[in-house]
C-alpha positions in Angstrom: 0.0 0.0 0.0 1.5 3.4 -0.9 2.1 5.9 1.8 -0.2 9.0 1.7 1.3 12.0 0.0 2.0 15.3 1.7 -0.9 17.1 -0.2 -3.3 14.1 0.7 -2.3 14.5 4.5 -2.9 18.2 4.4 -6.3 17.8 2.8 -7.2 15.2 5.6 -6.1 17.4 8.1 -8.0 20.4 6.8 -11.2 18.4 6.5 -10.9 17.1 10.1 -10.2 20.6 11.4 -13.2 21.9 9.4 -15.4 19.1 10.7 -14.3 19.7 14.3 -15.0 23.5 13.9 -18.5 22.8 12.6 -19.1 20.3 15.4 -18.3 22.7 18.2 -20.1 25.5 16.7 -23.3 23.5 16.3 -22.9 22.2 19.8 -22.6 25.7 21.3 -25.3 27.3 19.2 -27.7 24.2 19.5 -27.6 24.1 23.2 -27.8 27.9 23.6 -30.9 27.5 21.5 -32.3 24.8 23.7 -31.6 27.0 26.7 -33.6 29.9 25.2 -36.5 27.7 24.1 -36.7 26.0 27.7 -36.5 29.4 29.4 -39.2 31.1 27.1 -41.6 28.1 27.1 -41.2 26.5 30.6 -39.5 29.0 33.1 -40.9 32.3 31.8 -44.6 31.5 32.2 -44.0 30.5 35.9 -42.8 33.9 36.8 -46.2 35.0 38.3 -46.3 31.9 40.5 -46.0 32.7 44.3 -43.8 29.7 45.0 -41.7 30.2 41.8 -37.9 29.5 42.5 -36.2 31.5 39.9 -32.6 30.7 41.2 -33.3 27.0 41.4 -34.9 26.9 38.1 -31.9 28.6 36.3 -29.4 26.5 38.2 -31.5 23.5 37.2 -31.4 24.6 33.5 -27.6 25.1 33.7 -27.3 21.4 35.0 -29.7 20.0 32.3 -27.8 21.9 29.5 -24.5 20.8 30.8 -25.4 17.1 30.9 -27.2 17.5 27.5 -24.2 18.9 26.1 -22.0 16.1 27.4 -24.3 13.5 26.3 -24.5 14.8 22.7 -20.7 14.8 22.6 -20.9 11.1 23.6 -23.3 10.5 20.8 -21.1 12.3 18.3 -18.1 10.1 19.4 -20.2 7.0 18.9 -21.5 7.9 15.4 -18.0 8.8 14.3 -16.8 5.5 15.2 -19.6 3.5 13.6 -20.4 5.7 10.3 -18.2 3.4 8.3 -20.3 0.4 9.0 -23.0 -0.6 6.6 -25.7 2.2 6.5 -28.6 0.1 8.0 -26.4 -1.2 10.7 -25.2 2.3 11.5 -28.6 3.9 11.6 -30.0 1.1 13.9 -27.0 1.4 16.3 -27.0 5.2 16.3 -30.8 5.5 17.2 -30.5 2.9 19.8 -27.6 4.7 21.3 -29.6 8.0 21.0 -32.6 6.2 22.8 -30.2 5.1 25.7 -28.7 8.4 26.1 -32.1 10.1 25.9 -33.1 7.6 28.7 -30.1 8.8 30.9 -30.7 12.5 29.9 -34.2 12.2 31.1 -33.3 10.6 34.4 -30.6 13.4 35.1 -33.3 16.1 34.1 -35.9 14.7 36.5 -33.3 14.2 39.3 -31.9 17.7 38.9 -35.4 19.2 38.8 -36.7 17.6 41.8 -33.4 17.9 43.8 -32.6 21.6 43.0 -36.0 23.1 42.4 -38.1 21.4 45.0 -35.4 20.1 47.4 -36.8 16.6 47.1 -35.3 13.1 46.7 -34.9 12.6 42.9 -37.5 9.6 42.8 -39.8 11.1 45.4 -43.4 11.4 44.0 -42.3 10.0 40.6 -45.0 8.6 38.5 -44.7 7.0 35.0 -46.9 9.7 33.3 -44.6 12.4 34.2 -41.5 10.4 33.4 -43.0 9.4 30.0 -43.7 13.0 29.2 -40.1 14.0 30.0 -38.6 11.0 28.3 -40.3 11.7 25.0 -38.8 15.2 24.9 -35.4 13.9 26.0 -35.3 11.2 23.4 -36.5 13.6 20.7 -33.7 15.9 21.6 -31.0 13.2 21.2 -32.6 12.1 17.9 -32.4 15.6 16.4 -28.6 15.7 17.5 -28.2 12.2 15.8 -29.9 13.4 12.5 -27.6 16.7 12.6 -24.5 14.6 13.2 -25.3 12.3 10.2 -25.8 15.2 8.0 -22.6 16.6 9.1 -20.8 13.4 8.5 -22.2 12.4 5.2 -21.8 16.0 3.9 -18.0 15.7 4.8 -17.9 12.4 3.1 -19.6 13.6 -0.1 -17.1 16.7 -0.2 -14.3 14.4 0.2 -15.6 12.1 -2.6 -16.1 15.2 -4.9 -12.5 16.3 -4.2 -11.2 12.8 -5.0 -13.3 12.9 -8.2 -11.8 16.2 -9.1 -8.2 15.0 -8.6 -8.9 11.8 -10.6 -10.4 13.9 -13.5 -7.4 16.3 -13.3 -5.1 13.4 -13.4 -6.9 11.9 -16.4 -6.9 15.3 -18.2 -3.1 15.5 -17.6 -2.6 12.0 -18.7 -4.6 12.6 -21.9 -2.6 15.8 -22.7 0.7 13.9 -22.3 -0.7 11.1 -24.5 -1.6 13.4 -27.3 1.7 15.3 -26.9 3.7 12.1 -27.2 1.8 11.2 -30.4 3.0 14.4 -31.9 6.8 14.1 -30.9 7.4 10.9 -32.9 5.6 12.5 -35.8 8.0 15.5 -35.8 11.0 13.3 -35.3 10.1 11.1 -38.2 9.7 14.0 -40.5 13.1 15.8 -39.3 15.1 12.5 -39.3 13.8 11.7 -42.9 14.9 15.1 -44.0 18.4 14.6 -42.5 18.7 11.1 -44.1 17.7 12.6 -47.5 20.5 15.2 -47.2 23.0 12.6 -46.3 22.1 10.5 -49.2 22.5 13.5 -51.4 26.2 14.0 -49.9 25.1 17.4 -48.5 26.7 16.4 -45.2 27.4 19.9 -43.9 23.8 20.9 -44.3 22.7 17.6 -42.6 25.3 18.4 -39.7 23.7 21.8 -39.4 20.3 20.5 -39.2 21.2 18.0 -36.7 22.8 20.6 -34.5 19.6 22.6 -34.6 17.5 19.7 -33.9 19.5 19.2 -30.8 19.0 22.8 -29.9 15.3 22.5 -30.5 14.9 19.5 -28.2 17.3 21.0 -25.4 15.0 24.0 -25.4 11.7 22.1 -25.3 13.0 19.6 -22.6 13.6 22.6 -20.3 9.8 22.9 -19.8 8.8 19.4 -20.8 7.4 18.7 -17.2 5.1 21.7 -17.5 1.6 21.3 -18.1 1.2 24.7 -19.7 3.2 27.1 -21.8 2.8 30.6 -23.2 2.7 32.1 -26.6 6.0 33.9 -26.2 7.7 30.6 -25.3 6.0 28.6 -28.1 7.2 31.4 -30.7 10.7 31.0 -29.5 10.4 27.1 -29.9 8.6 27.5 -33.3 11.5 29.8 -34.4 13.9 27.0 -33.5 11.9 24.5 -35.4 11.8 26.8 -38.5 15.5 27.1 -38.5 15.7 23.4 -38.8 13.4 23.6 -41.9 15.2 26.7 -43.4 18.3 24.4 -43.5 16.4 22.2 -45.9 14.7 24.7 -47.9 16.9 27.8 -47.9 15.5 30.8 -49.7 12.4 28.9 -50.6 11.2 29.4 -47.0 10.2 32.7 -45.6 8.3 33.2 -42.3 6.6 36.4 -41.1 5.8 36.7 -37.4 3.2 39.2 -36.2 2.5 38.6 -32.5 0.5 41.1 -30.5 2.5 42.0 -27.3 -0.6 41.6 -25.0 -1.0 38.0 -26.4 2.5 36.8 -25.6 1.7 35.8 -22.0 -1.5 33.9 -23.1 -1.7 30.3 -21.7 -1.4 27.6 -24.3 -0.4 23.7 -24.3 3.3 23.1 -25.1 4.1 22.5 -28.7 0.7 23.2 -30.0 1.6 25.5 -33.0 4.4 23.2 -34.5 2.0 20.7 -36.2 0.2 23.4 -37.7 3.3 25.0 -39.2 4.6 21.7 -40.0 1.7 20.9 -42.2 2.0 24.3 -43.8 5.7 23.4 -44.8 4.9 19.9 -45.9 1.9 20.9 -48.1 2.9 24.3 -49.1 6.5 24.6 -49.2 7.5 21.1 -50.2 4.9 20.8 -52.8 6.1 24.0 -54.6 9.5 24.7 -56.0 9.3 28.5 -56.0 9.7 30.7 -52.8 7.0 30.4 -50.3 5.8 32.5 -47.5 4.2 31.6 -44.2 2.5 34.1 -42.2 2.0 33.5 -38.3 -0.3 36.0 -36.7 -1.3 36.1 -33.0 -4.1 38.6 -31.9 -6.3 39.1 -28.9 -9.8 39.7 -29.6 -12.1 40.4 -26.4 -11.6 37.4 -24.1 -10.4 35.2 -27.0 -7.0 34.5 -28.7 -6.8 34.1 -32.4 -4.0 32.3 -34.1 -3.6 32.3 -37.8 -1.1 30.3 -39.9 -1.4 31.1 -43.7 0.8 29.6 -46.4 1.0 30.0 -50.0 -0.2 27.1 -52.1 -3.7 25.8 -52.7 -5.1 22.4 -52.1 -7.9 20.0 -52.0 -11.3 20.7 -50.4 -10.7 17.5 -48.4 -8.1 18.3 -45.8 -7.5 14.7 -44.7 -6.4 13.9 -48.2 -3.7 16.6 -47.9 -2.4 15.1 -44.7 -4.4 17.2 -42.2 -4.7 14.0 -39.9 -3.1 13.3 -36.5 -1.4 16.8 -36.3 -4.3 19.1 -36.7 -6.9 16.6 -35.0 -4.5 16.2 -32.0 -4.0 19.9 -31.8 -7.8 20.6 -31.5 -8.3 17.7 -29.0 -5.3 18.8 -26.9 -6.8 22.5 -26.9 -10.2 21.3 -25.9 -8.7 19.0 -23.0 -6.4 21.7 -21.8 -9.2 24.5 -21.7 -12.1 22.2 -20.9 -14.1 23.9 -23.5 -14.8 23.6 -27.2 -12.1 25.5 -29.4 -12.2 26.5 -33.0 -9.7 25.1 -35.5 -10.8 26.0 -39.2 -8.9 25.0 -42.4 -9.5 27.0 -45.5 -7.8 25.7 -48.5 -8.2 27.9 -51.6 -6.5 27.9 -55.0 -3.4 30.0 -54.0 -3.4 30.0 -50.1 -4.2 27.7 -47.3 -5.1 29.2 -43.8 -5.6 27.6 -40.4 -7.3 29.5 -37.8 -7.3 28.7 -34.1 -9.8 30.5 -31.6 -9.0 29.7 -27.9 -9.9 31.3 -24.6 -7.4 34.2 -23.5 -6.0 33.1 -20.3 -2.9 34.9 -18.7 -0.3 32.7 -17.4 0.5 33.2 -13.6 
């Protein structure tokens, strides 16, 4: 069995502290309310009686509330120890203990009342009708406390299960993001190594060496924040520039890239390496497919509470993106964004006769 982590221990301690605070607050407020009700309904109406003993009545009420407070604490302790039992068994045991404690509370109340208020022996002139009337109220009091304790404990359990569900959903979301990211990394590696292999076969060793060096620089930079779940536009543009420097070794003057990045958008939150597959597709189906000079425009702007990313390259194509290769790269990009932001994101591909444009619309969230 794995030892609990520090965060799990912290959550457990916080939950226990919160539950304990709730209990004592309810105890104090509940029994103060009980005191007020008894005073208004039982003691106050007797003020006009000639033999009314106010001092004795108040002392008796204090004893009654003190013992009630103690017995409700005992009931709380019992319920906390059996709350993990099967529900039916827990309910039976809880209300049986409440009935027993109600009986004890009733005897203490009667004994205190006769001894303090009337200076009698506690069992003197005791009849079952009087005992039964008091007993009903005493047991009802303990039953009410039992119901309150159950509500507290099961509410705490629901909150704990909700926190566990949220943590599980977060872990699943992180795992999904990593899975999608790892699907893209081999895709990029294959394309780059294939290009290096082609250069070597053409005896262009110096160019292959330069491309390999830049590939190492790219992976070194990307691994610096590989453990991070989030990046920002400024960092992604730097990585994209490194990636494009690799491609420029292959294509030379045939490839030109224009960046237009809004300053306010540079700190916008985004998943790592999310722009690379879009630009990779632009190169593969724009630059590689044409022999003349090609321009790729990359623009990032902020519009209200959304971030718009546009990648446009020269060269038209088919109206069926999947036939052009817009497969794992762009589909994974959209899925990563929607998983990352937990909301639908727009990814549109417009393929015309002379240009192809990919537009992303995502929530604008500033990195902290």
